[in-house]
Legacy VTK file of the C-alpha trace (Angstrom):
# vtk DataFile Version 3.0
C-alpha trace
ASCII
DATASET POLYDATA
POINTS 77 float
0.003 -0.005 0.013
1.516 3.410 -0.951
2.492 5.788 1.784
1.286 9.328 1.887
3.566 12.301 2.172
2.849 15.235 4.417
0.594 16.860 1.854
-1.559 13.727 1.627
-0.337 12.808 -1.859
0.395 9.171 -2.545
3.798 8.091 -3.744
5.861 4.960 -3.965
6.958 3.929 -0.425
10.097 5.585 0.824
13.102 3.930 2.396
14.455 5.236 5.711
18.221 5.436 5.327
19.070 6.612 8.877
17.333 7.666 12.050
18.058 8.756 15.570
17.393 11.141 18.434
19.247 14.426 18.869
20.467 15.983 22.110
17.169 17.800 22.629
15.275 14.496 22.528
13.804 15.115 19.049
13.494 12.209 16.615
14.662 12.461 13.008
15.200 10.310 9.996
16.508 10.633 6.485
14.634 8.972 3.669
15.075 8.057 0.011
11.981 8.782 -2.092
11.596 8.176 -5.801
11.873 11.923 -6.258
15.079 12.179 -4.248
16.445 12.378 -0.696
14.116 13.577 2.065
14.004 13.966 5.772
11.603 14.185 8.687
11.828 15.221 12.293
9.391 15.233 15.154
9.920 17.258 18.297
9.103 16.507 21.889
6.593 19.395 21.876
4.531 17.649 19.190
5.695 19.738 16.251
7.102 18.085 13.120
8.665 18.820 9.755
8.970 17.015 6.459
11.247 17.943 3.543
10.331 15.818 0.523
12.446 14.766 -2.367
10.385 16.836 -4.790
11.302 20.050 -2.973
8.090 20.450 -1.004
8.115 20.917 2.745
5.497 20.569 5.482
5.780 22.005 8.967
3.320 21.563 11.768
4.121 23.780 14.730
1.379 22.390 16.916
-0.612 25.573 16.512
-0.828 25.580 12.720
0.760 24.086 9.642
2.529 25.344 6.515
2.930 23.469 3.275
5.394 24.704 0.704
4.748 23.244 -2.735
7.607 22.301 -5.143
6.856 25.488 -7.138
7.395 27.640 -4.031
3.781 28.426 -3.280
3.054 28.491 0.470
-0.198 27.272 1.960
-1.087 27.827 5.632
-3.771 26.205 7.751
LINES 1 78
77 0 1 2 3 4 5 6 7 8 9 10 11 12 13 14 15 16 17 18 19 20 21 22 23 24 25 26 27 28 29 30 31 32 33 34 35 36 37 38 39 40 41 42 43 44 45 46 47 48 49 50 51 52 53 54 55 56 57 58 59 60 61 62 63 64 65 66 67 68 69 70 71 72 73 74 75 76
């Protein structure tokens, strides 16, 4: 079953290439997607961030979210 990226779009499943926890207790991983390298982190405060291989990003601060499309357009919720 295909995974969904942060924007909700389906794509071929990604491969996690490394993962860990930094000194602040935040989790992160690097990923390989069909469109290129990507990464994700999640913070102890509940916020998280995705940077996808196609150049898009998604950030959820816990009080709102921002999606930046590959073309640079920014969408806030």
